[in-house]
N, C-alpha and C positions, 0 to 999 in steps of 0.2 A: 638600828645597826650603829649609829653615829654614836650615843650614848655609850653601845657597849663598847667600844675602842678607847674613849676618851676614860671610861674604868680602868682598863688596859690600860691604859701611858700610867695615869694614878697611881695605877698599884705598884706598877714595876718600880715608879719612881722609889716611893717608900720602901721597899726592898733596896734600891738600890745607897736610902739614905741610912737605913738600917744598918745593912752589911757594912757602910763605910762608916757609920761609927762602934760599932765594935770594933774594927778593925783597929780602930785609934785610941780606942780603949786600952784593945790589946797592947799595943805599942807604948802606948803611959805608961804601964803599969809594971811594964818588965824592968827589974833590978836594974841600974846602971851600975857598973865598976865590969870585976875581972869575974868570970866564973870556968872554976875549977871542979874536971871531970876529972873520975878514977872508973875506968870497965874494962871489961875484959881486952877491949882492945889498945890500952893502956891509957898516958893519960892526958887528956887536952886542954890544955885552957886560950877561953876567948875571951874578949874583951866587949862591953856592952857599948 
């Protein structure tokens, strides 16, 4: 019973670390500058 809890905690920590790594990687890979989007709703300009 005690080892199952330990495996559960370690597994949860691994999931958190992987999710945080993916989040940071996606944020770092976003292009910097200005994004110009033209669609049905009009023109939108966003600064990254």
